[in-house]
C-alpha positions as CSV (number, residue, x, y, z in Angstrom):
1,X,0.0,0.0,0.0
2,X,1.2,3.5,-0.9
3,X,2.1,5.5,2.2
4,X,0.6,9.0,2.3
5,X,2.7,11.9,3.6
6,X,0.6,14.8,4.9
7,X,1.6,18.1,6.3
8,X,1.4,18.6,10.0
9,X,-2.0,19.9,11.3
10,X,-3.6,19.5,7.8
11,X,-6.9,18.5,9.5
12,X,-6.9,21.6,11.7
13,X,-6.2,24.2,9.0
14,X,-8.4,24.5,5.9
15,X,-5.8,26.2,3.8
16,X,-3.4,23.2,4.1
17,X,-4.3,20.8,1.4
18,X,-3.7,17.0,1.6
19,X,-0.3,17.2,-0.1
20,X,3.1,17.1,1.3
21,X,5.1,20.2,2.1
22,X,8.5,20.0,3.6
23,X,8.7,21.4,7.2
24,X,10.9,24.5,7.2
25,X,10.6,25.6,10.8
26,X,13.7,25.9,13.0
27,X,12.1,24.0,15.9
28,X,10.0,21.6,13.8
29,X,10.1,18.1,15.2
30,X,9.4,16.5,11.8
31,X,12.3,18.5,10.2
32,X,14.6,17.3,13.0
33,X,13.3,13.8,12.4
34,X,12.4,13.1,16.0
35,X,10.8,9.7,16.6
36,X,7.4,10.9,17.8
37,X,7.0,13.3,14.9
38,X,5.3,12.3,11.5
39,X,7.7,10.8,9.0
40,X,9.1,12.7,6.0
41,X,9.2,11.1,2.6
42,X,12.4,9.7,1.4
43,X,13.8,7.3,-1.2
44,X,13.5,4.4,1.2
45,X,9.7,4.4,0.7
46,X,9.9,3.9,-3.1
47,X,8.0,1.0,-4.5
48,X,10.1,-2.1,-5.5
49,X,11.2,-2.4,-9.2
50,X,9.0,-5.5,-9.7
51,X,5.9,-3.5,-8.8
52,X,6.6,-0.4,-10.8
53,X,4.8,0.2,-14.0
54,X,7.0,0.3,-17.2
55,X,5.8,3.1,-19.3
56,X,7.0,4.7,-22.5
57,X,6.4,8.3,-23.6
58,X,5.0,8.5,-27.1
59,X,5.3,11.5,-29.5
60,X,3.7,10.2,-32.7
61,X,1.8,7.4,-34.3
62,X,4.9,5.4,-35.4
63,X,6.2,5.2,-31.8
64,X,2.7,4.1,-30.7
65,X,2.6,1.3,-33.2
66,X,6.0,0.0,-32.0
67,X,5.1,0.1,-28.3
68,X,3.1,-2.4,-26.3
69,X,1.7,-2.4,-22.7
70,X,1.3,1.0,-21.1
71,X,2.2,4.4,-22.7
72,X,2.0,8.1,-22.0
73,X,1.3,10.6,-24.7
74,X,3.7,13.5,-24.6
75,X,2.3,16.9,-23.5
76,X,3.3,18.7,-26.7
77,X,1.1,16.5,-28.9
78,X,-1.8,18.5,-30.4
79,X,-5.5,17.7,-29.9
80,X,-6.1,16.2,-33.4
81,X,-3.1,13.9,-33.3
82,X,-3.9,13.0,-29.7
83,X,-7.3,11.9,-30.8
84,X,-5.9,9.7,-33.6
85,X,-3.4,8.2,-31.2
86,X,-6.0,7.3,-28.6
87,X,-8.2,5.6,-31.2
88,X,-5.2,3.6,-32.5
89,X,-4.3,2.7,-28.9
90,X,-7.8,1.5,-28.3
91,X,-7.7,-0.8,-31.4
92,X,-4.3,-2.1,-30.4
93,X,-5.4,-2.6,-26.8
94,X,-2.6,-0.4,-25.4
95,X,-3.3,1.4,-22.1
96,X,-2.8,5.1,-22.2
97,X,-2.2,6.4,-18.7
98,X,-2.4,10.2,-18.9
99,X,-5.3,10.8,-21.3
100,X,-8.9,9.7,-21.5
101,X,-10.5,9.2,-24.9
102,X,-13.9,10.6,-23.9
103,X,-12.4,13.9,-22.6
104,X,-10.4,14.4,-25.8
105,X,-13.4,13.8,-28.0
106,X,-15.4,16.3,-26.0
107,X,-12.7,18.9,-26.4
108,X,-12.5,18.3,-30.2
109,X,-16.3,18.6,-30.5
110,X,-16.3,21.9,-28.6
111,X,-13.5,23.3,-30.7
112,X,-15.3,22.4,-33.9
113,X,-18.5,24.0,-32.7
114,X,-16.7,27.2,-31.8
115,X,-15.0,27.3,-35.2
116,X,-18.4,26.8,-37.0
117,X,-20.0,29.7,-35.1
118,X,-17.2,32.2,-35.9
119,X,-18.1,34.1,-39.1
120,X,-15.2,34.4,-41.5
121,X,-14.3,38.0,-42.2
122,X,-14.2,38.9,-45.9
123,X,-11.9,41.6,-47.1
124,X,-13.5,44.4,-48.9
125,X,-12.1,44.9,-52.4
126,X,-10.4,48.3,-52.8
127,X,-12.1,50.6,-55.4
128,X,-10.3,50.8,-58.7
129,X,-8.8,54.1,-59.5
130,X,-10.2,55.8,-62.6
131,X,-7.8,57.3,-65.0
132,X,-6.0,60.5,-63.9
133,X,-7.3,62.1,-60.8
134,X,-6.4,65.6,-59.6
135,X,-3.5,65.4,-57.3
136,X,-3.9,67.3,-54.0
137,X,-1.4,69.9,-53.1
138,X,1.2,68.7,-50.7
139,X,0.4,69.6,-47.1
140,X,2.8,71.8,-45.3
141,X,4.4,70.3,-42.2
142,X,3.3,71.6,-38.8
143,X,5.6,74.0,-37.1
144,X,8.2,72.4,-34.9
145,X,8.6,73.7,-31.4
146,X,12.2,74.0,-30.4
147,X,13.3,72.2,-27.2
148,X,14.1,75.5,-25.5
149,X,10.6,76.9,-26.1
150,X,8.8,73.7,-25.0
151,X,7.1,74.0,-21.5
152,X,9.0,72.1,-18.8
153,X,7.2,69.5,-16.7
154,X,7.8,69.6,-13.0
155,X,10.1,66.9,-11.6
156,X,8.3,64.3,-9.5
157,X,8.9,64.5,-5.7
158,X,11.3,61.8,-4.4
159,X,9.8,59.9,-1.5
160,X,11.4,57.0,0.4
161,X,9.2,53.9,1.0
162,X,10.1,51.5,3.8
163,X,9.5,47.9,3.0
164,X,7.6,45.9,5.6
165,X,9.5,42.9,6.9
166,X,10.8,41.1,10.0
167,X,14.1,43.2,10.0
168,X,16.4,40.3,9.1
């Protein structure tokens, strides 16, 4: 049976979830590994090699065809390819550990519905220019204000801000 390591006082405090956090307190009994304190996880608790699951990470369909047993689909594989891989794994009776076929199908269906609802924007054709048009006179550039004549902004006041802390 897998041993569960829980943080100290996880039942008393709501904000502490049921997942392990290493004790960092100076006087912490668990950190000092005193015998009456709860145990900390370590490599001595690892499951034996005979009981561990042998898995292979798969990136494409070719790797999936060559594998047998249990596989994991890589996280970088896209939604469409992931769906194809899951269907192939189901036919070949290969167990995929990190993905469920139903969830991926639902995601694909949602994505297709959203794409159908979006109207495609059509670009308006530009009107064709007819023969020779009267050219407008070039506009004169606006007067440039020299840097000396430009109004000066007041400098912001400097204030010191003390950071809150324990004074360490």
